[in-house]
N, C-alpha and C positions, 0 to 999 in steps of 0.2 A: 400104650406106648406107640409112638410114631415109628413106623417100619424103617424109615431112613436113619433113625437113631439107634435101633436095636443092637446092631453089631458093636458100635462104638460104646454104648452103655455097658454091654457085657465086658468089653475090654477094660473099661474104667473100673468096674466092680472087681474084676480079676486083679487089676493092679493094686487097688486098695487092700485086697486080701493078701497079696504078696508083701506089701509094706508092713501090714500087721504081723505077718508071719516072720519077716526079717527082724522086727523089733523083739518079738517073742524069742526067736533063736539066739539073738544077741544076749538077751537076759539069761537064757538057758546056759549058754557058753560061759558066761560070767560065773554062774552058780556052779557049773561042772568043774571048771578049772581053778576057781579061786574060793569056792565055798561061800559065796556071797550072793545075796539077792540084789536086784537093781537098786532098791532104796539104800541098802547097806553100803554098796559101792559108791552111791551118790554122796552119802554122809562122809565116807572116807576121803573122797575127792575134794569135798567142800572144806573139810578140816585141813587137808594137806595144802590147799591153795590159799586159804584165808586164815588159818591158825585157830586157836582155841576160841570157842564161843559157847553160849548157853544153849540149852535144848530149845528154848523159845526162839532164839535167833535162827537155829538150824531149821526149825519148823517154818518160819517166815521165808527163809531163803529157798527151801525146797518145795514150798506150798504143800506141806504134809501136816496133818493135824498134830497138835502137841502130844496126844496119847499115842499116835503111831510112832512119833519120834522117840518117845520114851521106850517103847518096845524095841525099836531098832537099836537104840543105844544100849539097852540091856543086853541084847544078843551080841553086839560088838564087844561089849565089856566082858562077857563070858568067854569070848574068843581071845581075849587079851589084846585087842586092837585099839581100844580107847579106854580112857579112865575119866572119872568125874573128880574134879578138884574144886573145893570151896573157893569162891572168889574173895580176895582180900577186901575187907571193909564191908562185905555183905554176905554173911554166911548162908543166907537163904538161897543164893544163886550158886549153882555148880557150873563150872566151865568144863566143857567136854574137850579133852585133848587126845591126840594120837599117842599111843605108846610107841616105843622104838619098833616093835613088830608091825604096828599099824602104819608107821611112816615107810618102812621097807616094802610092805605090801602095796601101799598107795603109789609108790614109785613104779611098780611093775604092772599096775592095772592098765589094760588096753583102753584106748579111746572108746567111749560109747558111740553107738551108731549115729547119734545126732552130731557128734563132732566130725565124723567122717562125711556126713551129709553137708555140714557147713563148709568143710574144706572143698568139697566138689562144687558147691554153689558159688564159692568165692572165685572160681576160675571161669564162670560164665559171664557173658556180657550183661550189663545192668538191665537192658530191656528184657532179656530172657528171664532173669531172676524176678523182675516185676511181673511178667506174665504168669510165672509159676505161683507167685504169691497171690495174685488175683484168683487164679484157678483153685488153689488150695482153700482160700477163704470161701469161695463159692461152694466147694464140696462140703466144707464144714457147715455152712449155712443150710445146704440141702438136707443134711442129716440131722439138723436141728440140735446140735450139741448144747446141753445146758448143765450147769453145775461143775464143769471142769475148768479149773483155774488155769491161767496161762503160767507155764513153767519157765523160769529164767534160763537163759543159755549158760552152759558151763564155761569155765575159763580155760 
C-alpha cells in the first residue's frame, strides 16, 4: 500500500462498513417494528404499487429466485397479508394480491433506505451525482462483485 493512500483507504473502508451497517439496521428496524423481512416488505410494496401479479412476475421484478419468492409469499400468506387467487382463463397461474390487512400495512411501511438515498441524491448538482456514480462503480469493480444482479429502483 502506498503510504500517501493509507489514511484515505482506511476512511473509505470504514465508510463502506458504515453503509453496510446502515442497510442492515434499516432491515432490522423493519423486522422489529413491522414483523417483516426486507424481501417481505419489498413484495408488499411491489403489490401495493403495481397490483396483483404472479409469483413469476414478482420474482422478475425483485430479482429474487422463484423458489425464494414462493417462500416469501407463503410466509406473507400465513400472516394474512397476501392471498393467492387463480387467474381467470388459466388456472395454472395464481395471482398474488394484497389482503385488506396487507394494504393497510403497506400504506404504513416507511420508505426503505434506498428511497431516502435517492431523495437526497436528487437534491445534488448533476455533476456531483455523476462523480458519485463513477466512484461507486469503481468501488464495485475493485471488489470484483460477480453474480449479484442489478435490482430495480422502487417506485
